[in-house]
C-alpha positions in Angstrom: -23.1 -7.7 33.5 -21.5 -10.5 35.5 -18.7 -8.8 37.4 -16.3 -11.8 37.3 -15.9 -14.8 35.1 -15.4 -18.1 36.9 -16.4 -20.5 34.1 -14.9 -20.8 30.6 -18.1 -19.9 28.8 -18.6 -16.9 31.2 -15.8 -15.1 29.2 -17.7 -14.5 26.0 -21.2 -14.5 27.7 -20.3 -11.6 30.0 -18.9 -9.6 27.1 -22.2 -10.2 25.2 -24.1 -8.6 28.1 -21.8 -5.5 28.1 -21.1 -5.1 24.4 -23.3 -7.3 22.2 -22.5 -5.5 19.0 -18.7 -5.6 19.4 -16.8 -7.9 17.0 -15.8 -11.2 18.7 -14.7 -13.5 15.8 -13.8 -13.1 12.1 -13.2 -16.0 9.7 -13.4 -16.7 6.0 -17.2 -16.8 6.1 -17.7 -13.5 7.9 -17.8 -12.1 11.4 -19.7 -12.7 14.7 -20.3 -10.1 17.3 -20.5 -11.0 21.0 -24.3 -11.1 21.0 -24.3 -13.6 18.1 -21.6 -15.7 19.6 -23.4 -15.9 22.9 -26.6 -17.0 21.2 -24.8 -19.7 19.3 -23.0 -20.9 22.4 -26.4 -21.3 24.2 -28.0 -23.0 21.2 -25.1 -25.5 21.0 -25.4 -26.2 24.7 -29.1 -26.8 24.3 -28.4 -29.2 21.4 -26.1 -31.3 23.5 -28.7 -31.5 26.2 -31.3 -32.6 23.6 -28.9 -35.3 22.6 -28.9 -36.6 26.1 -25.4 -35.5 27.2 -24.5 -36.2 30.8 -22.3 -34.1 33.0 -18.7 -34.5 31.9 -19.4 -36.3 28.6 -16.7 -35.5 26.0 -17.3 -33.6 22.8 -14.7 -34.0 20.1 -14.1 -31.1 17.7 -12.3 -31.9 14.5 -12.4 -28.7 12.5 -10.1 -26.1 11.1 -10.2 -22.6 12.6 -13.7 -21.3 12.0 -16.6 -19.8 14.0 -18.3 -23.1 14.6 -15.1 -24.5 16.1 -15.2 -21.7 18.7 -19.0 -22.1 19.3 -18.6 -25.8 20.1 -15.5 -25.3 22.3 -17.4 -22.9 24.6 -20.9 -24.4 24.1 -19.8 -27.9 25.3 -18.6 -26.6 28.7 -21.7 -24.4 29.0 -23.8 -27.6 28.9 -21.6 -29.2 31.5 -19.7 -31.3 29.0 -16.0 -31.4 28.1 -14.6 -30.1 24.8 -11.8 -32.0 23.1 -10.2 -30.0 20.3 -8.4 -32.2 17.7 -5.6 -30.8 15.6 -6.9 -30.6 12.0 -3.5 -31.8 10.8 -3.9 -35.2 12.3 -4.6 -38.2 10.2 -7.6 -40.5 10.7 -5.6 -43.0 12.8 -4.5 -40.3 15.3 -8.1 -38.9 15.4 -9.5 -42.4 16.1 -7.0 -42.8 19.0 -8.2 -39.6 20.7 -11.8 -40.3 20.2 -11.4 -43.8 21.7 -9.0 -42.7 24.5 -11.3 -40.2 26.1 -14.6 -41.8 25.0 -15.9 -39.0 22.9 -19.7 -39.2 22.8 -20.4 -36.4 20.3 -18.1 -35.4 17.4 -18.3 -32.1 15.6 -16.6 -32.1 12.2 -17.0 -31.1 8.5 -18.5 -33.3 5.8 -15.0 -33.5 4.1 -13.3 -34.6 7.3 -16.1 -37.0 8.2 -15.6 -38.8 4.9 -11.9 -39.4 5.8 -13.0 -40.9 9.2 -15.6 -43.3 7.7 -13.5 -46.4 8.1 -12.5 -45.7 11.8 -15.9 -44.8 13.3 -16.7 -48.4 14.1 -13.8 -48.5 16.5 -15.0 -45.5 18.5 -17.4 -47.4 20.7 -18.5 -44.4 22.8 -19.3 -42.2 19.8 -23.1 -41.9 19.6 -23.7 -38.7 17.6 -21.9 -36.7 14.8 -22.8 -33.1 14.1 -21.5 -32.3 10.7 -21.1 -29.0 8.9 -22.5 -29.3 5.4 -24.2 -32.4 3.8 -23.2 -35.7 5.4 -21.2 -38.1 3.1 -22.9 -41.2 1.6 -20.1 -43.7 2.5 -20.7 -43.9 6.2 -21.0 -47.5 7.5 -24.4 -48.7 8.6 -25.0 -49.0 12.4 -22.6 -46.2 13.2 -23.3 -43.0 15.1 -26.3 -40.9 14.2 -25.5 -37.9 11.9 -27.0 -34.5 12.4 -26.5 -31.4 10.3 -25.1 -28.4 12.2 -27.8 -26.1 10.8 -30.5 -28.4 12.1 -28.8 -29.0 15.4 -28.7 -25.3 16.1 -32.5 -25.1 15.9 -32.9 -27.0 19.1 -35.2 -25.2 21.6 -33.6 -23.9 24.8 -33.0 -26.4 27.5 -31.7 -26.4 31.1 -28.0 -27.3 31.2 -26.1 -29.1 33.9 -24.9 -27.1 36.9 -21.2 -26.2 36.4 -18.6 -24.9 39.0 -15.1 -23.8 38.4 -13.4 -27.1 39.5 -15.3 -29.1 36.9 -13.5 -30.3 33.8 -13.8 -27.9 30.9 -11.5 -29.4 28.3 -9.0 -32.0 27.4 -6.0 -30.9 25.3 -4.0 -33.8 23.7 -0.2 -33.4 23.7 2.4 -36.0 22.8 4.4 -37.6 25.6 8.0 -38.9 25.5 6.7 -42.4 25.3 3.6 -43.9 23.8 0.5 -42.2 22.4 -0.6 -38.6 23.0 -1.7 -37.8 26.5 -4.9 -35.9 27.3 -4.2 -33.0 29.6 -7.3 -32.4 31.7 -8.1 -28.7 32.4 -10.7 -27.3 34.6 -12.7 -24.1 34.2 -10.6 -22.6 36.9 -7.4 -23.5 35.0 -8.5 -21.9 31.8 -10.1 -18.8 33.3 -7.1 -18.1 35.6 -4.9 -18.5 32.6 -6.9 -16.0 30.5 -6.8 -13.4 33.2 -3.1 -13.8 33.9 -2.0 -13.7 30.2 -4.3 -10.8 29.4 -2.9 -8.8 32.3 0.7 -8.9 31.2 -0.1 -8.6 27.5 -2.3 -5.6 28.5 -5.1 -6.8 26.3 -8.0 -4.3 25.9 -11.3 -4.2 24.0 -9.7 -2.4 21.1 -7.3 -5.2 20.4 -7.5 -7.5 17.4 -5.7 -10.8 17.9 -4.7 -13.0 15.0 -5.2 -16.7 15.8 -2.4 -18.3 13.7 -1.7 -21.2 16.0 -3.9 -24.3 16.1 -6.8 -24.0 18.6 -5.9 -27.5 19.9 -2.7 -25.9 21.4 -2.9 -24.3 24.8 -1.2 -21.2 23.3 -3.6 -21.2 20.3 -6.7 -21.5 22.4 -5.3 -18.8 24.7 -5.9 -16.3 21.9 -9.6 -16.9 22.4 -9.7 -16.8 26.2 -7.5 -13.7 26.6 -9.5 -11.9 23.9 -12.9 -12.8 25.4 -11.7 -11.8 28.8 -10.8 -8.3 27.4 -13.6 -7.9 25.0 -11.2 -7.9 22.0 -11.8 -9.6 18.7 -10.0 -12.6 17.2 -9.2 -13.3 13.5 -9.3 -17.1 12.8 -6.7 -17.8 10.1 -5.9 -21.0 8.3 -2.8 -20.0 6.5 -0.6 -21.8 4.0 2.1 -19.2 3.5 3.7 -16.5 5.7 2.3 -13.9 3.3 -1.2 -15.0 4.2 -0.4 -14.0 7.8 0.8 -10.6 6.7 -2.2 -10.0 4.5 -4.6 -10.9 7.3 -2.7 -8.7 9.8 -3.1 -5.8 7.4 -6.6 -6.5 6.3 -8.0 -6.8 9.9 -5.6 -4.2 11.5 -4.2 -6.8 13.9 -2.7 -5.5 17.1 -1.5 -8.8 18.7 0.2 -11.8 17.1 1.5 -14.9 18.9 3.5 -17.5 17.0 6.2 -20.2 17.3 9.8 -19.8 16.1 9.4 -21.3 12.6 6.6 -18.9 11.8 8.6 -15.9 13.1 11.6 -17.0 11.0 9.4 -17.2 7.9 7.8 -13.8 8.6 11.1 -12.1 8.8 11.7 -13.1 5.2 8.6 -11.4 3.7 7.7 -7.8 3.3 5.8 -6.0 6.1 3.6 -3.2 4.8 3.6 0.0 6.8 0.0 -0.7 7.8 1.1 -3.8 9.7 4.2 -2.1 11.3 2.1 0.8 12.6 -0.8 -1.2 13.9 0.9 -4.2 15.6 1.1 -3.5 19.4 2.9 -6.7 20.4 4.2 -9.9 19.2 4.7 -13.0 21.4 6.7 -16.1 21.0 6.0 -19.6 22.4 6.8 -23.2 21.7 10.6 -22.9 21.8 13.4 -20.4 22.0 13.3 -17.7 19.3 16.7 -17.3 17.6 18.3 -14.0 18.6 18.8 -13.0 15.0 15.1 -13.5 14.3 14.2 -11.4 17.4 16.5 -8.6 16.1 14.9 -8.7 12.7 11.3 -8.6 14.1 12.2 -5.6 16.3 13.5 -3.8 13.3 10.4 -4.7 11.2 8.0 -3.4 14.0 10.0 -1.2 16.3 6.9 0.1 18.1 5.7 -3.4 18.9 6.4 -4.9 22.3 8.1 -8.3 22.2 7.0 -11.0 24.7 9.1 -14.1 25.0 7.0 -16.9 26.7 7.4 -20.4 28.0 4.6 -22.7 28.9 3.4 -26.2 29.5 0.1 -27.7 28.3 0.0 -29.1 31.8 -0.3 -25.6 33.2 -1.5 -23.6 30.3 1.3 -21.0 30.6 4.3 -20.6 32.9 6.6 -17.7 32.3 7.2 -14.5 30.3 10.0 -12.1 29.8 8.8 -8.5 30.1 9.6 -6.4 27.0 11.8 -4.0 29.0 14.1 -6.9 29.9 14.7 -8.0 26.3 17.9 -6.1 25.7 19.4 -7.2 29.0 18.6 -10.9 28.8 17.2 -12.0 25.4 18.0 -15.6 26.1 15.8 -15.7 29.3 12.3 -17.2 29.6 11.6 -14.6 32.2 9.7 -15.0 35.4 6.4 -16.6 36.5 3.2 -15.2 35.0 0.8 -13.5 37.5 -1.0 -15.8 39.9 1.6 -18.5 39.5 4.9 -19.6 41.1 7.9 -21.3 39.5 10.3 -23.3 41.6 13.7 -24.7 40.6 14.2 -27.9 42.5 16.9 -30.6 42.9 16.0 -34.3 42.6 15.5 -34.4 46.4 13.0 -31.6 46.3 15.2 -28.9 47.9 15.5 -25.5 46.1 18.4 -24.9 43.9 20.8 -22.0 44.5 21.3 -19.2 42.0 22.5 -20.5 38.6 22.3 -24.1 39.8 20.5 -26.3 37.2 17.3 -27.9 38.4 13.8 -29.0 37.4 11.2 -26.4 36.7 8.2 -27.0 38.9 5.0 -24.9 38.7 2.3 -24.4 41.3 -0.9 -22.4 41.3 -4.4 -22.2 39.8 -3.2 -23.0 36.3 -1.9 -26.5 37.2 -4.0 -29.1 35.3 -5.9 -32.0 36.8 -3.6 -34.6 35.4 -3.7 -36.8 32.3 -6.9 -38.5 31.2 -7.1 -42.2 31.9 -3.3 -42.3 32.7 -2.7 -42.6 36.5 0.9 -43.7 36.1 2.1 -40.8 34.1 -0.1 -38.4 36.1 1.6 -39.6 39.3 5.0 -39.0 37.7 4.4 -35.4 36.6 1.7 -34.2 39.1 3.2 -34.6 42.6 2.9 -33.2 46.1 5.2 -30.2 46.7 7.9 -31.1 49.2 8.4 -28.9 52.2 4.8 -27.7 52.7 3.4 -26.9 56.1 3.1 -30.1 58.2 -0.3 -28.9 59.5 -1.9 -29.3 56.0 -3.6 -32.7 55.8 -4.1 -32.6 52.0 -1.0 -32.0 50.0 -0.7 -29.4 47.3 -0.2 -30.8 43.9 2.3 -29.2 41.5 3.4 -30.1 38.0 7.0 -31.2 37.5 7.9 -30.2 34.0 10.8 -32.5 33.1 12.6 -29.4 31.9 16.0 -28.3 33.3 16.4 -24.6 34.0 18.5 -22.3 36.1 17.5 -19.1 37.9 19.9 -16.2 38.1 20.6 -13.9 41.1 17.9 -11.5 39.9 15.2 -14.3 39.6 15.2 -14.7 35.9 14.9 -18.2 34.4 16.9 -19.7 31.6 16.0 -22.9 29.7 18.7 -25.6 29.6 17.1 -28.7 28.2 14.5 -31.5 28.5 15.0 -34.5 30.8 13.1 -36.8 28.5 13.4 -37.6 24.8 10.6 -35.4 23.5 11.1 -33.8 20.1 10.1 -30.2 19.9 9.5 -29.2 16.2 7.7 -26.2 14.9 6.1 -25.7 18.3 4.8 -29.3 18.3 5.8 -31.9 20.9 6.4 -35.1 19.1 6.6 -38.5 20.8 9.6 -40.6 19.3 7.7 -43.8 20.1 4.6 -42.6 18.2 6.7 -42.0 15.1 8.3 -45.4 15.6 5.0 -47.2 16.0 3.8 -45.9 12.7 7.0 -46.9 11.0 6.9 -50.4 12.4 3.6 -50.7 10.6 5.7 -51.0 7.5 6.5 -54.6 7.6 9.8 -54.2 5.8 11.2 -52.4 8.9 12.7 -54.6 11.6 14.0 -51.9 14.0 13.8 -48.2 14.1 14.5 -45.2 16.3 13.4 -41.6 16.1 15.0 -38.6 17.8 15.3 -34.9 17.4 18.3 -33.1 15.8 18.9 -29.3 15.9 17.4 -27.4 13.0 17.8 -23.7 12.3 14.1 -23.2 11.3 12.1 -25.9 13.1 14.0 -25.9 16.4 14.4 -29.6 16.1 13.7 -31.9 13.1 12.8 -35.6 13.3 15.6 -37.9 12.4 14.8 -41.6 11.8 17.1 -44.6 11.8 15.6 -47.7 10.3 17.0 -51.3 9.9 15.3 -53.6 7.4 13.6 -56.8 8.5 15.6 -59.9 7.8 15.6 -60.7 4.1 14.0 -57.4 3.2 15.2 -54.6 1.0 14.6 -51.1 2.2 15.3 -47.6 0.9 14.6 -44.1 2.3 12.1 -43.2 -0.4 9.9 -46.1 0.6 10.0 -45.1 4.3 9.4 -41.5 3.5 6.3 -42.3 1.4 5.0 -44.5 4.1 5.4 -41.8 6.7 3.8 -39.0 4.5 0.8 -41.1 4.0 0.2 -41.8 7.7 1.6 -38.9 9.7 0.7 -35.2 10.0 3.3 -33.1 8.2 5.1 -31.9 11.3 5.8 -35.5 12.3 7.3 -36.7 9.0 11.0 -37.3 9.5 13.2 -34.7 7.8 16.0 -37.3 7.4 16.1 -41.1 7.2 19.1 -43.3 7.6 19.1 -47.0 6.8 21.3 -49.2 8.9 21.7 -52.9 9.4 20.2 -54.5 12.5 20.7 -54.7 15.4 20.5 -51.1 16.5 22.4 -50.3 19.7 20.7 -51.1 23.0 20.9 -49.5 26.5 21.2 -51.3 29.8 17.5 -52.2 29.8 17.8 -53.8 26.4 15.9 -51.1 24.7 17.0 -49.4 21.5 19.3 -46.6 22.7 17.9 -43.4 21.2 20.3 -41.2 23.2 23.3 -43.1 21.8 22.1 -42.9 18.3 21.4 -39.2 18.7 24.9 -38.5 20.1 26.5 -40.6 17.3 24.6 -38.5 14.8 25.7 -35.2 16.3 29.3 -36.4 16.3 29.1 -37.4 12.7 27.5 -34.0 11.8 30.4 -32.1 13.5 33.0 -33.9 11.4 
């Protein structure tokens, strides 16, 4: 067996050498052991080579959680290509943007999803091939990409793949920015493997673990369920759930030992019954994507007193950043902990000097997990990925760290506490939502003259999207019209929870832009009255 994994696909392949019959994946269609998974990864890599993939070409994967999604995600990097997982909740317009932004050459999707994309394929100039699960739909436009059935593609004879080393790009994960369209965070093999080893070490993952993948695999924390499991030889249950009871049923049915979720899921899970089989088997539960309410944490610990709670904080730009050890939960339940293994967290002032204890500053992360920047976005990359100040003067090349845009403080014992974001990102249900992306979709409704989106506190979601709209001159506008427009064009998590109609003009800041912060503060004041 390979003694050490350096490449993303090494993680499952080395386990296939050691324990080929051990369970690796379980989904609605059945299960795959490590030997089967390794064979499929190699077959998919050979398929890409047969399709003429060059080193670094992008492979988009627009699927729900299923074994083929995992095969493509690890098979693409095994060929020397780059996998681009696309959140299955996205609508066709958002999918089209991602496909075009990073020049996806091969798309893997289902027949049902491909049918919804039929009208946007013509705008994806780089797209040459589509590999489809099931029978291809009949409504695809002529002259578009070639369409190949998954079952046929996986029959491709073995081919030599491109040489890959750990600094090569493995994947691009799209995350919303505070302005504009989603940004593609570029992750190397080294980033992802270092993250797997680090997270698996503090979660103490072992081969007997069964992890429940409840989060989307297009999220860094969701995909981490695969990498940590494969590093440890554990198995992963791929769950596409609708209700919290579905999570409980899957946990019981598959004897799940590890479950990672976002605060809204945990809140929902505290409101349903946990059978004894789930309480007794669950070894740990982990929170990410926002602060877990203290009351929810108390309820979870009462539901599963033997399970270790892990409170985590992370950036897509660095895969994972901090965790609070379970033994510290009672002393500091509001802390995001300390840096994960093989990483360092700094708290810096605007001038780059370190903050004193309990002095607020920007969280800055350095180490092997720091991403390669944003795809095709040099300006935003230069803003967030910057040289560390105060390094040794003898170093000719600077070390690049990621500046999070989050304000934190560090106490005298070295534990970190989240204070707030420096930008206007909306964090809802674990999703990062760009206000301007919401606004751009709303502006497509020609009855709207001006609009502004911002986040407001929400007991379950963390934040909810609040939208202020002003009608175009001479137009009539009501909230039901706007809501219907949004629901037809946005993923569910992005749809505004509340809409207010005002008369134009909306307030402006010194730069002449609509002042979201002022609107947000006005809303909070009105809510407190």
